N, C-alpha and C positions, 0 to 999 in steps of 0.2 A: 934849550935847556928845560928839563922836566922839573917838577916840584921836588922830586927825590934828589936830583942833582943839586938843586938850590940848597936844600938842607944838608946834603952830604958835604958840600963845599964849606959849610959853616959849622960842622959838627964839633970840631975841636975848640972853637972859640965861642960856641953858642952860650955857654954859661957866663961868659964875660959880656956879651952884647945883649943878652936877654935877662932883665932883672925882674924878679917876681917878689911881690909883697907877701912874705910868708905868713904874716899875721892874717891876711885875708885868705890865703890858701888854707891855713889851719881852720878858720871859721867855716869855709865852704866844705871842707872835708868832714868836719864834725857833723854837719847837717846831713851827711850821707847815712848816719846812724849805723855804721858798720859794726857787726857783732864779732866776737872773738873767732868764730870758726867760719865766717863768711868767705866765699870765694869771690875775688874781685878781678875785673879786667880793666886795665889802664890802656885806653885807646889813644894812639898817637903819643906815646910816652916821651918821645924826644930823647933828651939826655937823662930822663928819669926823675925830674924834679918832684914828682908826686910820690914816688915809691917809698922813701923813708917816712913820709907823712902817713901813707896808708898802712905801713907796717907798725904804726903805733896802735892800731886797732885790730889787726888780724895778722896771723903769722905770715912771714914772707913766702912760705911754700904755698900759701893760698892765693898769691897774687900773680897774675900773668900780665906782662907788658908787651904791647905790639907797636911796631912802627914800620913804615914802608921805606924809610931811609936807612940803608945798611950801616952807615957810619954813625948815625945818631944812636941806633940801638946798640952799637958796639961801645959807644961811650957810656951809655946807661948800664950796660953789663959790667964794664970795667969798674964803674963807680959803686954799683950796688949788688954785685953778684953774691956778696957775703950775706945778704938778707935772705937768700934762698928763693928768690923770685924766678919764675919762668920767663924767658925772653923769646919773642917771635919776630923775625924779620919778615914782614908781609903787609899786604894791602888789606886793611880792615874791611873794606867794602866787598872784598872777594874771599877773604879767608874763611875756610869751612869750620867755624866754631861749632863745637858740639851743641846740639839743641838743649836749652834749659840747663845750662851748666854754671851760670854765675848768679850770685845773689846781688851783686852790685857791678854796674858797668859805668865807667867814668870817661867822658871826653873832656879833658882839661886842656884848654888853649889849643884846640885842634879843629873844632867844628867848622870854622870858615873855609877850611881847605877841602871839604867834601863838596863836590859839585852838585850831587843829587842828595839833598838833605833828607827827603822822605825815604829814599832807598836805604841810606845808611841807618836811619832810625829803625826801619823795618828789619834790616839784617841783624842789628844788635839786639832788638827786642826779642827776636827768635832765640837768641843765646841766653836770655834771661830766664831764671827760674820763675815759676809762678809766684807772684808776690814780690819779685825782685825789683830793684831800683835802677833806672837809667838816668844819668845826670850829665848835662852839658854845662860846663863851668868855665868862667874866666875871672881872673882877679883884677880886671880893668873893665871900663865901660865899653859898650859896643862902638861908641863914637871914637874912642881912642884907638881901639883895635882896628876899625875900618880905616881910620886916618893913617895909621902906620902902614897898612897894606897898600893903600893907594900910592904912597910915596916910596914903596919898596920896589924890589925887582919885578919886572914885567910878568914873571911866572906866578907871582902871588898877588899882584896888585888888584885883581878882580875877585879875590877871595874875600867875601864879605860875611859878616855875622848879622843874621836877620833879627828883628825885634824878638824878644823872648816870648811874647804872647803868640807870635806866629809859629815859633818852634813848639810851644805848648799845644797849639792847634794841630800841628802835624802829628804830635804824639797821641792826641785824642782820636785822630782818624784811625790809628792803629790800636785802639782800645787800651792805651796806656793812660793812667790817671795822674794828671799833674797834681803834685802835692805842694809845691812852692815855686814861685816865679819871681826872680829878682832882676830888675833891669834899671839901674840907676847910674849916677855919675861915679860910683865907687867900684861896682862889680856887676856881674851878669851870671845868672844861674837859672836852670830849669831842672827840677827834680820830678820825675814821673815814675809811677809804679805799675808794673804789669799786673793786670787783673788775675784773680784766681779763677781762670776761665779754661776749662778743659778743651775748648775748641781751638785754643792757641791764637796766634797772630794771623789776622786775615788781611789780605791786601785790600786797601780801600778802593771803592768804586770811583771812576772818573767823574 
């Protein structure tokens, strides 16, 4: 079974089995400092838990949601199509996002599932506008998240969340500037901004 199959099989009950602390989600989202006309990419949207929160700050037509699990994105579309968001069924590691097209890119509750963390950061950074913000967010601690995965299905049991400082270090390699790093017993977040650098994103040396 692939990860996509794992999530597809649980799509219709995901909102029942996955509980999010929306007070924490609201706080983490406020720290994105989204402006009224910003374009936002929600990576690994799942059933769309973040979409109505993002829509508090920018119009739904400015929000794009992507997920590699067909049934998860179908649930998100069914729930929140009225917001006017765009929905993409695709793998965020491979999807050809237009370069420099988003002011804010958010990976909420999805980052452990990317095997090559540096590669996904680099790919998403290229889709950021200069001065744009990339955020990796979780409304639980990394210890809780990793513990859940270890005891979950074999297709996700190895999907781990690294220390936030390590993720910030990867972002620095790609000339993203970490602005805030949170890694405690309540939540996890790394916010990093793309430099105003006309040279663009450069692949780091080994």
